[in-house]
C-alpha positions in Angstrom: 33.9 -27.4 37.7 35.3 -26.6 40.9 35.5 -23.0 42.1 39.3 -23.1 42.1 39.5 -24.3 38.6 36.9 -21.6 37.5 39.1 -18.8 39.2 42.2 -19.8 37.1 40.4 -20.2 33.9 40.3 -17.0 31.9 37.1 -15.3 30.8 37.9 -16.0 27.2 38.5 -19.6 27.9 35.1 -19.9 29.8 33.3 -18.0 27.0 34.9 -20.2 24.2 34.3 -23.4 26.0 30.7 -22.7 26.5 30.2 -21.5 22.9 32.1 -24.5 21.6 30.0 -26.9 23.7 26.6 -25.4 22.6 27.4 -24.5 19.0 29.9 -27.2 18.3 32.3 -24.9 16.9 36.2 -25.0 16.9 38.8 -22.2 17.0 39.2 -22.4 13.2 35.4 -21.5 12.9 36.0 -18.1 14.1 36.7 -16.6 10.8 37.0 -13.1 12.1 38.8 -14.3 15.3 37.1 -13.3 18.6 35.1 -10.7 16.8 33.1 -13.4 14.7 29.4 -12.9 14.9 28.2 -15.8 16.8 25.0 -15.7 15.0 26.8 -16.6 11.9 28.0 -19.7 13.5 24.3 -20.8 14.5 23.7 -18.8 17.6 19.9 -18.4 18.1 17.7 -17.6 21.0 17.6 -21.2 22.3 21.1 -21.6 21.9 21.9 -18.2 23.7 20.0 -19.4 26.7 22.1 -22.7 26.7 25.4 -20.7 26.5 24.2 -18.3 29.3 23.6 -21.3 31.5 26.9 -22.8 30.7 28.3 -19.4 31.8 26.3 -19.3 34.9 24.6 -15.8 34.0 21.1 -17.2 33.5 19.6 -15.1 36.4 21.3 -11.8 35.6 18.8 -9.9 33.3 20.9 -6.8 32.8 24.1 -8.8 32.0 22.2 -11.2 29.5 20.7 -8.0 27.9 24.3 -6.7 27.3 25.6 -10.0 26.1 22.7 -10.3 23.7 23.8 -6.9 22.2 27.3 -8.1 21.5 27.2 -11.7 20.1 30.9 -12.5 19.9 33.6 -14.0 21.9 35.2 -10.6 22.3 32.0 -8.8 23.2 31.1 -11.4 25.8 34.5 -11.5 27.4 34.4 -7.6 27.6 30.9 -7.6 29.2 31.7 -10.5 31.6 34.9 -8.7 32.7 33.0 -5.4 33.3 30.4 -7.2 35.5 33.1 -8.7 38.0 
């Protein structure tokens, strides 16, 4: 993805795209909306690492720790927006 495209994409779109690609989920699978616990949709430690790579945060230990503490679309969007 080009840097220009990434800048225009919202944090929520980036997070959902990465989660959707790794967990093979659709919007309709988010039974509690963006607050759905991604572990209920199959997120485990291996898939977590894959999502982090998709999001480009695989080398940011502090951010990864905060993301691990909030395994939902809403939680990740919040943490990613705080980190920028």
